[in-house]
C-alpha positions, 0 to 999 in steps of 0.5 A, a space after each residue: 481839104 480832107 476829101 482832096 487829100 483822100 482823092 490824092 491818096 487814092 490816085 497815088 496808090 492807083 499809080 504806084 501799085 500800092 496795095 494796102 492790106 489791113 492786118 488787124 485792129 486793137 482794142 482802142 480802135 486803131 487799124 494796122 496795115 501792111 504794104 508789101 514791097 512793090 515797084 512803082 511806075 518808074 521802076 523803083 523798088 519801094 520797101 514794105 511799109 507797116 502803118 497804123 491808122 489811129 482811132 483818134 485822127 487828131 494828133 493832139 488826142 494821141 498819147 503814149 500807150 494808145 498803141 499796145 506794145 505788141 503792135 508797136 513792136 510789129 510797126 517798128 519791125 522788131 517782130 515779123 508777124 502781127 500779134 493776135 488778140 489772145 496774145 495781147 490779152 495774155 500779155 496784159 494779164 501778165 503785166 497786171 500780175 507783175 504790177 500787183 506782185 511788185 506793189 506787194 513786194 514794195 509794201 512788205 519791204 517798207 514794213 521791214 524797213 520801218 521795223 528795222 529802223 525801230 530796233 536799231 540804237 541811235 548811231 554812235 558819234 565818232 571823234 574825227 581826228 583828221 585824215 590819214 594823209 594829214 601831216 599830224 594824223 593821230 597827234 594833237 598838234 603838228 611837231 616842229 621837227 619831223 619824226 620817224 619810227 621806221 614805217 610811220 613817218 610824220 613830217 613836221 613843219 620844219 623849214 630850212 633856215 637861211 644859212 649863210 655858210 652854204 650860200 658862198 
């Protein structure tokens, strides 16, 4: 079935005036192609395409990271020109340096954390007396009658009595 798909692709490109131009290859063996905008045999304008032909033909062999970041940016049209091998190598060295620096930073931070944990005394236990919105905050028990000293109002647990004088 592979040869029939190849033959069909060749016939389709011949009829559609599609010109596939190889623009580069990465270190994994993937090939990158550019197809400029063209008009097909029916007069329709076909937009430009950027495609990759994977070195591993089977889809199950493909993993994230098999396409370098620079080439992926070119495929997704976030950059106009294809990357050069020098640019890819320079960026790879830079990524390795950043990774080493971050690893050193985390190791130093871990040592500082261990040292600071050794020097600190254990936390002091605090006595929790209640929440500030509780009606008896700061008191031992709630009072039966409400109390107020200006700005510090403490509601009590007083309930109105059933007074028959007011119900007439």
